C-alpha positions in Angstrom: 103.1 84.5 61.5 104.5 87.2 63.7 107.4 86.6 66.1 108.3 87.2 69.6 111.7 88.0 71.1 112.6 87.5 74.8 114.8 90.1 76.5 117.6 88.9 78.9 115.3 89.7 81.8 112.4 87.7 80.4 114.7 84.7 79.8 115.9 84.9 83.4 112.3 85.1 84.6 111.4 82.0 82.6 114.4 80.2 83.9 113.2 81.0 87.5 109.7 79.8 86.7 111.2 76.5 85.3 113.1 75.9 88.5 110.4 77.1 91.0 106.9 76.2 89.8 105.5 72.8 90.5 103.8 72.7 87.2 106.5 74.6 85.3 106.1 72.7 82.0 102.4 73.6 81.7 103.0 77.2 82.8 105.9 77.7 80.4 103.9 76.2 77.5 101.0 78.6 78.3 103.3 81.5 78.5 104.9 80.7 75.1 101.5 80.2 73.6 100.5 83.6 75.0 103.6 85.3 73.7 102.7 84.1 70.2 99.1 85.4 70.5 100.5 88.7 71.6 103.0 88.7 68.7 100.1 88.2 66.3 98.0 91.0 68.1 100.5 93.4 69.7 97.8 95.9 70.5 96.3 93.5 73.1 97.0 94.2 76.7 97.1 97.5 78.6 99.4 100.3 77.7 101.2 101.3 80.9 103.1 104.5 80.1 103.1 105.2 83.8 105.6 102.4 84.2 107.8 102.8 81.1 107.2 104.4 77.7 105.6 102.0 75.3 105.3 99.0 77.6 102.2 96.9 77.6 100.9 94.5 80.3 98.9 91.3 79.8 97.7 88.5 82.1 97.9 85.1 80.5 95.3 82.4 80.8 95.5 79.4 83.2 97.8 77.8 84.2 100.0 80.8 83.8 97.4 83.3 85.1 99.5 84.0 88.3 102.0 85.8 86.1 102.0 89.2 84.4 103.7 89.6 81.0 105.4 93.0 80.2 106.1 93.5 76.5 106.8 96.0 73.8 105.3 95.9 70.3 108.1 95.8 67.7 108.1 95.5 64.0 106.7 92.1 63.1 105.7 91.1 66.6 106.6 91.8 70.2 109.6 91.7 72.6 108.8 90.3 76.0 110.5 92.5 78.6 109.6 90.6 81.8 107.4 87.9 83.2 106.6 88.6 86.9 104.5 86.7 89.4 101.3 88.6 90.1 101.7 88.3 93.8 104.8 90.6 93.7 104.2 94.3 94.0 105.3 95.0 90.5 104.1 98.6 90.5 106.5 99.3 93.4 109.2 97.4 91.5 108.9 99.9 88.7 108.6 102.8 91.0 111.8 101.6 92.8 113.7 101.5 89.5 113.1 98.1 87.9 113.6 98.7 84.2 113.2 95.7 81.9 114.7 96.9 78.7 114.4 95.8 75.1 117.3 93.5 74.1 
């Protein structure tokens, strides 16, 4: 089984979701399940070189479908760089200098 790593930014994002979302347990479970699927299939998602070199973007299934996962394929899996709510203007965040980095 492949593995996934969480960057400091991704951990902070998950902590925020845990404290803010009304159905946080279900959302976090869906996100972690999606991270594992992505680790097993790191080519899934959309390559967004316009945001950062090598970063991929994926929208998870319900109940986490309001979030966008940003990740990098790595040897043996993926590293989750960030998990951002889809209602945020994440394209502008990147344009304005947001740089989730590998750990």
